[in-house]
All heavy atoms as an XYZ file, in Angstrom:
919
protein
N     124.384     61.943     50.433
C     124.311     63.380     50.593
C     124.832     63.765     51.976
O     124.572     63.090     52.954
C     122.870     63.826     50.447
C     122.690     65.297     50.316
S     121.039     65.614     49.698
C     121.347     67.130     48.883
N     125.542     64.861     52.040
C     126.168     65.282     53.291
C     125.112     65.840     54.245
O     124.137     66.444     53.831
C     127.212     66.346     53.009
N     125.346     65.624     55.518
C     124.433     66.097     56.541
C     124.784     67.548     56.889
O     125.944     67.893     57.071
C     124.571     65.213     57.776
C     123.716     65.658     58.944
C     123.730     64.587     60.039
N     123.351     65.231     61.286
C     124.199     65.545     62.234
N     125.464     65.279     62.111
N     123.776     66.117     63.342
N     123.757     68.390     56.997
C     123.978     69.790     57.331
C     123.614     69.997     58.798
O     122.517     69.663     59.226
C     123.114     70.712     56.441
C     123.505     70.510     54.991
C     123.287     72.159     56.846
C     122.562     71.166     54.027
N     124.560     70.540     59.513
C     124.322     70.816     60.923
C     123.864     72.267     61.086
O     124.275     73.138     60.332
C     125.602     70.579     61.722
C     125.972     69.090     61.780
C     127.394     68.854     62.198
C     127.620     69.280     63.625
N     128.982     68.974     64.078
N     123.012     72.498     62.069
C     122.438     73.832     62.251
C     123.157     74.680     63.277
O     122.580     75.608     63.824
N     124.403     74.337     63.575
C     125.133     75.016     64.637
C     125.296     76.502     64.419
O     125.141     77.300     65.338
N     125.598     76.905     63.200
C     125.862     78.309     62.915
C     124.596     79.154     63.109
O     124.635     80.219     63.727
C     126.381     78.466     61.487
C     126.837     79.870     61.112
C     128.086     80.238     61.890
C     127.102     79.973     59.629
N     123.479     78.658     62.586
C     122.226     79.398     62.726
C     121.785     79.501     64.185
O     121.284     80.547     64.617
C     121.118     78.750     61.896
C     121.348     78.924     60.417
O     121.964     79.902     60.006
N     120.866     77.993     59.620
N     121.959     78.402     64.930
C     121.588     78.413     66.355
C     122.451     79.420     67.103
O     121.963     80.176     67.949
C     121.745     77.026     66.959
N     123.744     79.442     66.757
C     124.674     80.361     67.423
C     124.281     81.819     67.133
O     124.295     82.674     68.027
C     126.093     80.077     66.934
C     127.166     80.893     67.613
C     127.368     80.453     69.042
C     128.548     81.168     69.669
N     128.534     81.032     71.117
N     123.899     82.080     65.879
C     123.485     83.441     65.516
C     122.237     83.857     66.293
O     122.118     84.983     66.780
C     123.210     83.538     64.003
C     124.485     83.714     63.206
C     124.351     84.077     61.744
C     123.100     83.821     61.019
N     123.239     83.952     59.552
N     121.287     82.918     66.401
C     120.048     83.202     67.129
C     120.342     83.469     68.605
O     119.813     84.418     69.188
C     119.082     82.021     66.973
C     117.702     82.267     67.552
C     116.744     81.160     67.219
C     116.796     80.089     68.284
N     115.777     79.058     68.128
N     121.200     82.646     69.181
C     121.559     82.803     70.585
C     122.248     84.146     70.810
O     121.935     84.861     71.760
C     122.462     81.665     71.047
C     121.742     80.356     71.193
N     122.246     79.317     71.942
C     120.577     79.913     70.684
C     121.399     78.280     71.891
N     120.381     78.636     71.124
N     123.175     84.484     69.913
C     123.912     85.742     70.071
C     122.986     86.950     69.945
O     123.169     87.952     70.633
C     125.042     85.842     69.043
C     126.234     84.977     69.428
O     126.372     84.591     70.579
N     127.079     84.655     68.464
N     121.990     86.852     69.063
C     121.038     87.948     68.885
C     120.266     88.196     70.180
O     120.111     89.332     70.625
C     120.079     87.617     67.740
C     119.267     88.802     67.275
C     118.344     88.479     66.117
N     118.966     87.737     65.047
C     118.525     86.547     64.586
N     117.449     85.991     65.091
N     119.148     85.945     63.610
N     119.812     87.107     70.818
C     119.057     87.234     72.070
C     119.968     87.722     73.197
O     119.589     88.607     73.967
C     118.395     85.885     72.446
C     117.830     85.924     73.847
C     117.315     85.545     71.451
N     121.191     87.183     73.272
C     122.110     87.588     74.331
C     122.517     89.055     74.177
O     122.733     89.750     75.171
C     123.348     86.688     74.338
C     123.091     85.268     74.852
C     124.287     84.374     74.601
C     122.736     85.270     76.330
N     122.604     89.522     72.936
C     122.930     90.930     72.709
C     121.797     91.820     73.221
O     122.035     92.882     73.802
C     123.162     91.176     71.226
C     123.652     92.565     70.911
C     123.901     92.731     69.425
C     124.289     94.170     69.118
N     124.358     94.411     67.676
N     120.547     91.380     73.018
C     119.403     92.148     73.514
C     119.349     92.143     75.043
O     118.812     93.065     75.652
C     118.098     91.585     72.951
C     117.922     91.839     71.472
S     116.510     90.984     70.798
C     115.210     92.136     71.144
N     119.903     91.083     75.659
C     119.868     90.945     77.118
C     121.093     91.567     77.788
O     121.291     91.421     78.994
C     119.779     89.471     77.494
N     121.893     92.286     77.005
C     123.094     92.907     77.549
C     122.705     93.905     78.637
O     121.761     94.680     78.473
C     123.826     93.634     76.435
C     125.257     93.935     76.735
C     125.968     94.402     75.484
C     127.443     94.492     75.768
N     128.205     94.786     74.574
N     123.402     93.849     79.758
C     123.100     94.753     80.863
C     122.156     94.152     81.888
O     121.966     94.728     82.953
N     121.558     93.009     81.570
C     120.696     92.351     82.541
C     121.576     91.733     83.621
O     122.738     91.426     83.402
C     119.843     91.261     81.885
C     118.746     91.754     80.977
C     118.613     93.081     80.629
C     117.823     90.859     80.454
C     117.611     93.520     79.800
C     116.805     91.281     79.615
C     116.713     92.620     79.297
O     115.716     93.046     78.465
N     120.995     91.491     84.786
C     121.748     91.034     85.940
C     121.900     89.508     85.940
O     120.939     88.791     85.672
C     120.994     91.493     87.187
C     121.727     91.329     88.467
C     120.836     91.796     89.596
N     121.420     91.439     90.865
C     122.067     92.297     91.625
N     122.196     93.544     91.252
N     122.576     91.913     92.774
N     123.093     89.036     86.261
C     123.358     87.610     86.470
C     123.166     86.754     85.238
O     123.586     87.105     84.137
N     122.490     85.627     85.430
C     122.315     84.653     84.351
C     121.442     85.189     83.223
O     121.520     84.705     82.097
C     121.695     83.372     84.910
N     120.662     86.212     83.515
C     119.778     86.776     82.499
C     120.554     87.321     81.306
O     119.994     87.457     80.224
C     118.944     87.911     83.100
C     117.916     87.447     84.074
C     117.334     88.628     84.821
N     116.375     88.210     85.802
C     115.064     88.181     85.608
N     114.569     88.530     84.456
N     114.264     87.796     86.560
N     121.803     87.685     81.511
C     122.596     88.204     80.401
C     123.625     87.199     79.898
O     124.318     87.469     78.917
C     123.322     89.476     80.829
O     124.271     89.181     81.838
N     123.722     86.034     80.549
C     124.770     85.065     80.186
C     124.207     83.779     79.570
O     124.756     83.269     78.595
C     125.578     84.686     81.443
C     126.183     85.854     82.185
C     127.414     86.381     81.490
C     128.120     87.443     82.292
N     127.500     88.761     82.222
N     123.138     83.257     80.161
C     122.606     81.975     79.704
C     121.449     82.215     78.732
O     120.536     82.984     79.009
C     122.104     81.164     80.896
C     123.199     80.811     81.868
C     122.641     80.171     83.130
O     121.435     80.020     83.286
N     123.539     79.788     84.028
N     121.501     81.507     77.603
C     120.527     81.740     76.545
C     119.101     81.499     77.020
O     118.214     82.310     76.782
C     120.824     80.856     75.330
C     119.722     80.874     74.315
C     119.495     82.000     73.534
C     118.869     79.788     74.150
C     118.467     82.049     72.622
C     117.836     79.818     73.234
C     117.645     80.951     72.463
O     116.624     80.997     71.564
N     118.883     80.404     77.716
C     117.520     80.023     78.084
C     116.861     81.076     78.994
O     115.717     81.471     78.795
C     117.545     78.671     78.794
C     116.326     77.833     78.532
C     116.399     76.527     79.290
N     116.882     75.451     78.443
C     116.887     74.169     78.816
N     116.482     73.835     80.011
N     117.320     73.247     78.002
N     117.619     81.544     79.967
C     117.112     82.545     80.900
C     116.992     83.896     80.199
O     116.017     84.626     80.382
C     118.050     82.670     82.132
C     117.487     83.622     83.144
C     118.281     81.306     82.761
N     117.984     84.202     79.371
C     117.985     85.484     78.655
C     116.803     85.573     77.711
O     116.182     86.628     77.575
C     119.289     85.644     77.886
N     116.463     84.469     77.067
C     115.353     84.462     76.116
C     114.047     84.828     76.821
O     113.262     85.638     76.315
C     115.234     83.082     75.462
C     114.165     82.994     74.401
C     114.091     81.596     73.826
C     112.920     81.470     72.895
N     112.618     80.093     72.553
N     113.822     84.266     78.009
C     112.612     84.567     78.773
C     112.580     86.050     79.171
O     111.549     86.712     79.051
C     112.555     83.706     80.033
C     112.346     82.238     79.750
C     112.488     81.389     81.005
O     112.834     81.897     82.078
N     112.224     80.103     80.874
N     113.732     86.554     79.634
C     113.797     87.949     80.060
C     113.562     88.901     78.902
O     112.872     89.912     79.051
C     115.157     88.246     80.685
O     115.330     87.471     81.838
N     114.142     88.590     77.750
C     113.996     89.451     76.572
C     112.554     89.436     76.090
O     111.993     90.488     75.753
C     114.973     89.016     75.461
C     114.617     89.647     74.133
C     116.393     89.388     75.844
N     111.924     88.254     76.092
C     110.528     88.166     75.651
C     109.636     89.026     76.552
O     108.778     89.773     76.073
C     110.038     86.713     75.679
C     110.420     85.938     74.444
S     110.061     84.159     74.491
C     108.541     84.034     75.325
N     109.878     88.951     77.845
C     109.077     89.738     78.784
C     109.352     91.230     78.609
O     108.441     92.061     78.643
C     109.373     89.307     80.213
C     108.505     90.004     81.214
C     108.798     89.568     82.636
N     107.948     90.299     83.546
C     106.864     89.791     84.103
N     106.485     88.563     83.825
N     106.148     90.516     84.936
N     110.617     91.568     78.405
C     110.986     92.977     78.238
C     110.354     93.560     76.981
O     109.887     94.704     76.984
C     112.498     93.114     78.175
N     110.321     92.792     75.910
C     109.720     93.274     74.663
C     108.217     93.479     74.836
O     107.644     94.442     74.321
C     110.013     92.307     73.512
C     111.473     92.272     73.050
C     111.682     91.166     72.020
C     111.903     93.603     72.480
N     107.582     92.575     75.576
C     106.148     92.714     75.850
C     105.895     93.970     76.674
O     104.980     94.745     76.392
C     105.629     91.488     76.615
O     105.939     90.318     75.860
C     104.143     91.543     76.833
N     106.743     94.173     77.695
C     106.586     95.344     78.561
C     106.846     96.631     77.811
O     106.197     97.645     78.065
C     107.541     95.250     79.748
O     107.240     94.116     80.522
N     107.797     96.611     76.872
C     108.102     97.836     76.137
C     106.950     98.200     75.212
O     106.636     99.380     75.031
C     109.402     97.700     75.345
O     109.256     96.804     74.268
N     106.280     97.198     74.661
C     105.103     97.456     73.826
C     104.005     98.095     74.667
O     103.426     99.110     74.295
C     104.598     96.149     73.201
C     103.341     96.305     72.392
C     103.381     96.768     71.092
C     102.095     96.007     72.937
C     102.229     96.928     70.347
C     100.941     96.169     72.211
C     101.010     96.614     70.910
O      99.859     96.782     70.177
N     103.769     97.513     75.831
C     102.738     98.048     76.731
C     103.127     99.441     77.212
O     102.273    100.319     77.352
C     102.550     97.117     77.924
N     104.426     99.659     77.440
C     104.908    100.953     77.906
C     104.683    102.062     76.899
O     104.410    103.207     77.273
N     104.793    101.733     75.620
C     104.557    102.738     74.584
C     103.098    103.167     74.566
O     102.788    104.326     74.302
C     104.969    102.212     73.205
C     106.473    102.128     73.024
C     106.851    101.920     71.584
N     106.364    100.675     71.028
C     106.985     99.502     71.108
N     108.126     99.408     71.763
N     106.470     98.426     70.560
N     102.203    102.249     74.888
C     100.779    102.597     74.972
C     100.507    103.401     76.251
O      99.726    104.349     76.252
C      99.892    101.342     74.973
C     100.159    100.376     73.845
C      99.941    101.000     72.498
C     100.477    100.136     71.390
N     100.782    100.894     70.186
N     101.157    103.009     77.336
C     100.972    103.652     78.632
C     101.438    105.105     78.597
O     100.826    105.987     79.211
C     101.740    102.879     79.710
C     101.626    103.424     81.112
C     100.237    103.296     81.695
O      99.511    102.349     81.334
O      99.882    104.158     82.509
N     102.533    105.359     77.864
C     103.085    106.711     77.784
C     102.065    107.693     77.232
O     101.953    108.824     77.698
C     104.324    106.715     76.890
C     105.055    108.042     76.909
C     106.171    108.132     75.884
N     106.858    106.877     75.674
C     107.292    106.446     74.488
N     107.091    107.177     73.411
N     107.936    105.306     74.369
N     101.281    107.260     76.260
C     100.255    108.121     75.662
C      99.192    108.492     76.698
O      98.741    109.636     76.764
C      99.621    107.438     74.456
C     100.612    107.253     73.303
C     100.112    106.272     72.280
C     101.078    106.046     71.148
N     102.387    105.564     71.526
N      98.814    107.520     77.531
C      97.822    107.779     78.587
C      98.367    108.758     79.619
O      97.661    109.655     80.081
C      97.447    106.484     79.300
C      96.655    105.532     78.428
C      96.335    104.257     79.178
N      96.624    103.135     78.288
C      97.059    101.964     78.679
N      97.258    101.716     79.952
N      97.291    101.013     77.807
N      99.647    108.570     79.976
C     100.252    109.431     80.994
C     100.350    110.874     80.512
O     100.088    111.807     81.277
C     101.639    108.905     81.368
C     101.592    107.633     82.176
C     102.965    107.032     82.403
O     103.951    107.454     81.814
N     103.028    106.022     83.244
N     100.714    111.048     79.239
C     100.808    112.403     78.709
C      99.441    113.073     78.664
O      99.311    114.252     78.997
C     101.459    112.423     77.321
C     102.942    112.648     77.377
C     103.818    111.626     77.092
C     103.448    113.888     77.733
C     105.188    111.832     77.153
C     104.814    114.108     77.796
C     105.692    113.078     77.502
N      98.424    112.322     78.273
C      97.080    112.903     78.228
C      96.643    113.366     79.619
O      96.106    114.455     79.780
C      96.083    111.902     77.647
C      94.687    112.495     77.476
C      93.727    111.450     76.938
N      92.353    111.896     77.039
C      91.664    112.466     76.057
N      92.223    112.659     74.891
N      90.413    112.826     76.227
N      96.903    112.551     80.636
C      96.509    112.937     81.995
C      97.319    114.141     82.482
O      96.795    115.000     83.205
C      96.628    111.768     82.963
O      97.973    111.393     83.103
N      98.589    114.239     82.066
C      99.409    115.405     82.424
C      98.842    116.668     81.790
O      98.717    117.709     82.447
C     100.846    115.189     81.956
C     101.798    116.383     82.089
C     102.060    116.680     83.555
C     103.081    116.133     81.352
N      98.474    116.579     80.504
C      97.897    117.737     79.820
C      96.606    118.186     80.494
O      96.380    119.373     80.704
C      97.642    117.429     78.345
C      98.868    117.109     77.558
C     100.137    117.577     77.781
C      98.963    116.244     76.430
N     101.004    117.054     76.856
C     100.311    116.234     76.013
C      98.042    115.474     75.729
C     100.749    115.491     74.922
C      98.482    114.737     74.641
C      99.824    114.743     74.245
N      95.768    117.213     80.837
C      94.491    117.541     81.471
C      94.728    118.218     82.822
O      94.049    119.196     83.163
C      93.612    116.278     81.605
C      93.106    115.861     80.220
C      92.447    116.496     82.560
C      92.394    114.537     80.160
N      95.702    117.738     83.592
C      96.009    118.340     84.898
C      96.470    119.788     84.723
O      96.062    120.682     85.480
C      97.076    117.534     85.619
N      97.294    120.040     83.718
C      97.789    121.400     83.471
C      96.668    122.326     83.023
O      96.577    123.476     83.468
C      98.894    121.374     82.416
C     100.201    120.832     82.955
C     101.266    120.782     81.898
N     102.528    120.362     82.462
C     103.612    120.112     81.740
N     103.578    120.229     80.432
N     104.724    119.738     82.317
N      95.816    121.821     82.133
C      94.690    122.629     81.644
C      93.748    122.950     82.796
O      93.286    124.086     82.946
C      93.937    121.906     80.512
C      94.833    121.750     79.280
C      92.660    122.628     80.138
C      94.311    120.761     78.256
N      93.462    121.962     83.625
C      92.558    122.141     84.762
C      93.096    123.192     85.725
O      92.354    124.073     86.181
C      92.346    120.803     85.478
C      91.239    120.868     86.501
O      90.350    121.699     86.412
N      91.303    119.989     87.474
N      94.408    123.112     86.017
C      95.012    124.074     86.945
C      94.894    125.492     86.395
O      94.523    126.431     87.120
C      96.464    123.717     87.194
N      95.187    125.656     85.105
C      95.124    126.985     84.502
C      93.676    127.465     84.381
O      93.392    128.655     84.556
C      95.786    126.968     83.129
N      92.757    126.552     84.101
C      91.344    126.922     83.972
C      90.794    127.398     85.305
O      90.022    128.361     85.361
C      90.532    125.741     83.453
N      91.186    126.747     86.389
C      90.696    127.132     87.706
C      91.217    128.516     88.119
O      90.555    129.234     88.857
C      91.051    126.077     88.743
C      90.182    124.843     88.564
C      90.419    123.793     89.628
N      89.674    122.586     89.304
C      88.379    122.399     89.581
N      87.684    123.354     90.167
N      87.781    121.277     89.262
N      92.407    128.881     87.622
C      92.908    130.235     87.872
C      92.028    131.274     87.174
O      91.980    132.435     87.577
C      94.358    130.370     87.382
C      95.415    129.611     88.184
C      96.770    129.723     87.508
C      95.486    130.126     89.612
N      91.343    130.837     86.117
C      90.451    131.725     85.371
C      88.979    131.516     85.730
O      88.087    131.944     84.997
C      90.650    131.521     83.861
C      91.982    132.062     83.399
O      92.244    133.246     83.482
N      92.862    131.177     82.932
N      88.716    130.805     86.820
C      87.354    130.653     87.310
C      86.512    129.621     86.584
O      85.293    129.721     86.578
N      87.147    128.637     85.972
C      86.429    127.555     85.278
C      86.979    126.216     85.728
O      88.123    126.127     86.154
C      86.640    127.659     83.762
C      85.864    128.694     82.978
C      86.414    128.779     81.568
C      84.394    128.348     82.930
N      86.153    125.181     85.608
C      86.679    123.827     85.801
C      87.090    123.301     84.425
O      86.735    123.874     83.395
C      85.622    122.919     86.414
O      84.573    122.716     85.494
N      87.829    122.217     84.433
C      88.295    121.625     83.176
C      87.120    121.268     82.273
O      87.104    121.610     81.086
C      89.139    120.378     83.470
C      89.443    119.557     82.253
C      90.432    119.946     81.368
C      88.737    118.393     81.972
C      90.710    119.206     80.236
C      89.004    117.647     80.846
C      89.996    118.057     79.988
O      90.262    117.321     78.864
N      86.105    120.614     82.852
C      84.993    120.136     82.029
C      84.183    121.301     81.454
O      83.762    121.262     80.292
C      84.088    119.209     82.835
O      83.555    119.894     83.934
N      84.010    122.358     82.251
C      83.278    123.537     81.757
C      84.059    124.227     80.639
O      83.476    124.694     79.660
C      83.013    124.503     82.901
C      82.028    123.949     83.915
C      81.029    125.000     84.326
C      79.899    124.374     85.116
N      80.113    124.444     86.535
N      85.371    124.305     80.819
C      86.219    124.913     79.791
C      86.112    124.147     78.482
O      85.882    124.742     77.418
C      87.680    124.960     80.248
C      88.698    125.369     79.179
C      88.557    126.843     78.845
C      90.102    125.056     79.620
N      86.238    122.833     78.558
C      86.201    122.004     77.340
C      84.819    122.085     76.687
O      84.708    122.148     75.458
C      86.570    120.554     77.658
C      88.001    120.378     78.138
S      89.246    121.129     77.091
C      89.397    119.916     75.822
N      83.777    122.099     77.501
C      82.413    122.203     76.969
C      82.216    123.554     76.272
O      81.669    123.626     75.165
C      81.388    122.018     78.089
C      79.971    122.094     77.622
N      79.435    121.206     76.712
C      78.983    122.965     77.927
C      78.168    121.539     76.481
N      77.872    122.600     77.209
N      82.682    124.608     76.914
C      82.568    125.944     76.335
C      83.329    126.080     75.028
O      82.839    126.686     74.066
N      84.515    125.509     74.983
C      85.316    125.568     73.754
C      84.647    124.787     72.629
O      84.671    125.192     71.464
C      86.731    125.046     74.004
C      87.645    125.924     74.867
C      88.976    125.234     75.085
C      87.852    127.290     74.242
N      84.031    123.669     73.008
C      83.331    122.866     71.994
C      82.132    123.633     71.435
O      81.890    123.643     70.231
C      82.892    121.536     72.595
C      82.304    120.586     71.574
C      82.089    119.214     72.169
C      81.587    118.282     71.102
N      82.188    116.975     71.171
N      81.386    124.284     72.316
C      80.240    125.080     71.873
C      80.684    126.255     70.993
O      79.987    126.636     70.052
C      79.457    125.618     73.071
C      78.678    124.595     73.904
C      78.041    125.280     75.105
C      77.630    123.885     73.080
N      81.851    126.814     71.302
C      82.369    127.957     70.542
C      82.975    127.528     69.208
O      83.279    128.365     68.375
C      83.405    128.695     71.368
N      83.152    126.216     69.043
C      83.745    125.718     67.795
C      85.260    125.856     67.750
O      85.856    125.828     66.676
N      85.869    125.994     68.918
C      87.330    126.095     68.987
C      87.898    124.685     69.042
O      87.646    123.946     69.992
C      87.779    126.896     70.244
C      89.294    126.943     70.337
C      87.184    128.282     70.205
N      88.625    124.320     68.005
C      89.191    122.964     67.948
C      90.686    123.023     68.218
O      91.494    123.114     67.292
C      88.913    122.334     66.585
C      87.447    122.020     66.377
C      87.196    121.264     65.078
O      88.147    120.667     64.538
O      86.047    121.293     64.625
N      91.033    123.005     69.497
C      92.428    122.968     69.912
C      92.601    121.711     70.747
O      91.823    121.465     71.669
C      92.802    124.215     70.757
C      94.272    124.196     71.126
C      92.465    125.486     70.006
N      93.609    120.905     70.404
C      93.772    119.666     71.159
C      94.390    119.915     72.537
O      94.883    121.003     72.821
C      94.580    118.637     70.356
C      95.997    119.079     70.076
O      96.505    120.016     70.678
N      96.648    118.410     69.148
N      94.332    118.910     73.389
C      94.758    119.061     74.779
C      96.248    119.365     74.887
O      96.676    120.098     75.772
C      94.396    117.794     75.563
C      92.925    117.723     75.872
C      92.482    116.327     76.281
N      91.052    116.290     76.486
C      90.161    116.185     75.514
N      90.554    116.111     74.254
N      88.872    116.154     75.781
N      97.025    118.809     73.975
C      98.469    119.053     74.007
C      98.755    120.547     73.811
O      99.544    121.150     74.544
C      99.141    118.237     72.911
C     100.645    118.373     72.859
C     101.215    117.497     71.762
C     102.714    117.609     71.679
N     103.273    116.747     70.627
N      98.096    121.150     72.844
C      98.300    122.569     72.564
C      97.708    123.452     73.673
O      98.296    124.470     74.036
C      97.670    122.954     71.224
C      98.357    122.361     70.022
S     100.055    122.932     69.880
C     100.968    121.435     70.160
N      96.563    123.049     74.215
C      95.969    123.803     75.319
C      96.897    123.808     76.532
O      97.074    124.839     77.185
C      94.621    123.206     75.714
C      93.404    123.677     74.927
C      92.177    122.890     75.349
C      93.166    125.158     75.116
N      97.482    122.654     76.832
C      98.396    122.557     77.970
C      99.627    123.421     77.729
O     100.123    124.079     78.650
C      98.806    121.110     78.198
N     100.113    123.441     76.491
C     101.269    124.262     76.158
C     100.930    125.749     76.315
O     101.727    126.529     76.836
C     101.728    123.954     74.733
C     103.048    124.630     74.408
O     103.964    124.549     75.248
O     103.158    125.241     73.317
N      99.727    126.128     75.870
C      99.270    127.513     76.044
C      99.166    127.870     77.530
O      99.542    128.974     77.939
C      97.903    127.713     75.391
C      97.874    128.020     73.907
C      96.436    128.021     73.411
C      98.522    129.348     73.615
N      98.623    126.945     78.305
C      98.434    127.185     79.737
C      99.771    127.446     80.429
O      99.861    128.284     81.328
C      97.726    126.005     80.379
N     100.820    126.743     79.999
C     102.127    126.881     80.637
C     102.886    128.092     80.093
O     103.426    128.887     80.861
C     102.967    125.589     80.436
C     104.388    125.780     80.905
C     102.320    124.432     81.160
N     102.911    128.248     78.764
C     103.792    129.255     78.172
C     103.114    130.589     77.862
O     103.758    131.628     77.900
C     104.426    128.692     76.899
O     103.429    128.374     75.953
N     101.814    130.572     77.516
C     101.139    131.802     77.108
C      99.843    131.962     77.904
O      98.756    131.629     77.418
C     100.868    131.748     75.597
C     100.186    133.010     75.077
O     100.291    134.045     75.742
O      99.547    132.932     74.015
N      99.977    132.486     79.115
C      98.797    132.580     79.988
C      97.781    133.595     79.469
O      96.577    133.423     79.678
C      99.216    132.908     81.412
O      99.954    134.116     81.432
N      98.244    134.635     78.769
C      97.317    135.631     78.235
C      96.423    135.021     77.156
O      95.202    135.256     77.126
C      98.090    136.815     77.659
N      97.020    134.228     76.294
C      96.242    133.550     75.248
C      95.257    132.559     75.833
O      94.118    132.440     75.365
N      95.698    131.853     76.875
C      94.814    130.886     77.529
C      93.648    131.602     78.203
O      92.519    131.112     78.186
C      95.603    130.057     78.555
C      94.838    128.882     79.080
C      94.747    127.708     78.360
C      94.181    128.959     80.297
C      94.027    126.633     78.841
C      93.453    127.888     80.787
C      93.384    126.716     80.048
N      93.919    132.772     78.771
C      92.853    133.557     79.405
C      91.795    133.968     78.387
O      90.596    133.946     78.680
C      93.455    134.808     80.087
O      94.465    134.377     80.997
C      92.403    135.583     80.855
N      92.249    134.313     77.177
C      91.301    134.675     76.116
C      90.412    133.483     75.745
O      89.202    133.638     75.539
C      92.049    135.171     74.878
C      92.636    136.544     75.047
C      93.397    136.973     73.818
C      94.091    138.310     74.058
N      94.986    138.679     72.965
N      91.023    132.305     75.675
C      90.242    131.088     75.384
C      89.231    130.828     76.494
O      88.087    130.429     76.227
C      91.166    129.880     75.214
C      91.927    129.787     73.897
C      92.887    128.601     73.930
C      90.986    129.660     72.725
N      89.637    131.070     77.741
C      88.714    130.884     78.867
C      87.549    131.867     78.780
O      86.405    131.510     79.079
C      89.461    131.055     80.192
S      90.535    129.669     80.590
N      87.842    133.083     78.355
C      86.784    134.091     78.204
C      85.788    133.670     77.130
O      84.567    133.821     77.301
C      87.404    135.442     77.861
N      86.297    133.111     76.033
C      85.426    132.626     74.955
C      84.525    131.512     75.468
O      83.319    131.461     75.200
C      86.280    132.144     73.757
C      86.966    133.323     73.086
C      85.427    131.390     72.743
C      88.032    132.930     72.075
N      85.130    130.578     76.244
C      84.387    129.455     76.785
C      83.310    129.924     77.777
O      82.160    129.453     77.734
C      85.330    128.469     77.468
N      83.658    130.890     78.639
C      82.688    131.419     79.604
C      81.517    132.074     78.888
O      80.357    131.910     79.288
C      83.369    132.468     80.497
C      84.108    131.924     81.673
C      84.663    133.083     82.496
C      85.529    132.588     83.623
N      86.129    133.689     84.369
N      81.824    132.803     77.825
C      80.788    133.498     77.058
C      79.791    132.512     76.446
O      78.594    132.748     76.453
C      81.489    134.315     75.957
C      80.585    135.179     75.117
C      81.378    135.860     74.015
O      82.295    136.648     74.369
O      81.108    135.594     72.843
N      80.293    131.401     75.951
C      79.430    130.408     75.306
C      78.598    129.631     76.315
O      77.476    129.219     76.031
C      80.259    129.434     74.463
C      80.688    130.006     73.138
C      79.484    130.271     72.262
C      79.891    130.945     70.978
N      78.777    131.202     70.085
N      79.164    129.408     77.501
C      78.429    128.656     78.527
C      77.277    129.505     79.081
O      76.167    129.034     79.268
C      79.371    128.217     79.676
C      80.333    127.148     79.172
C      78.582    127.678     80.841
C      81.433    126.799     80.145
N      77.561    130.788     79.339
C      76.563    131.676     79.958
C      75.435    132.061     79.021
O      75.320    131.797     77.916
C      77.239    132.945     80.440
């Protein structure tokens, strides 16, 4: 029986990794062994980065809501507590958008929250 060599499959695997490492500096984009390590690390970091992005956006929304709430005489925590007591279910993303684009609407929400707290 004829012997089958794995050269073609190895070459395909190497090319796939080197293609992912395109744009990396020096040997990281040229040599398979070094490129493989860099790509593995980059893929791990990109996974972690996708999780990190969600945290960063949440903190940005909270900062925007807090700034707008303080203009209306409330702290962030008091505003959120008041809205919860009032039964207003608006997520932080939408609240931050209201705070930036529709200050009159946000002021009304702050008034509702103040009323429920007092």
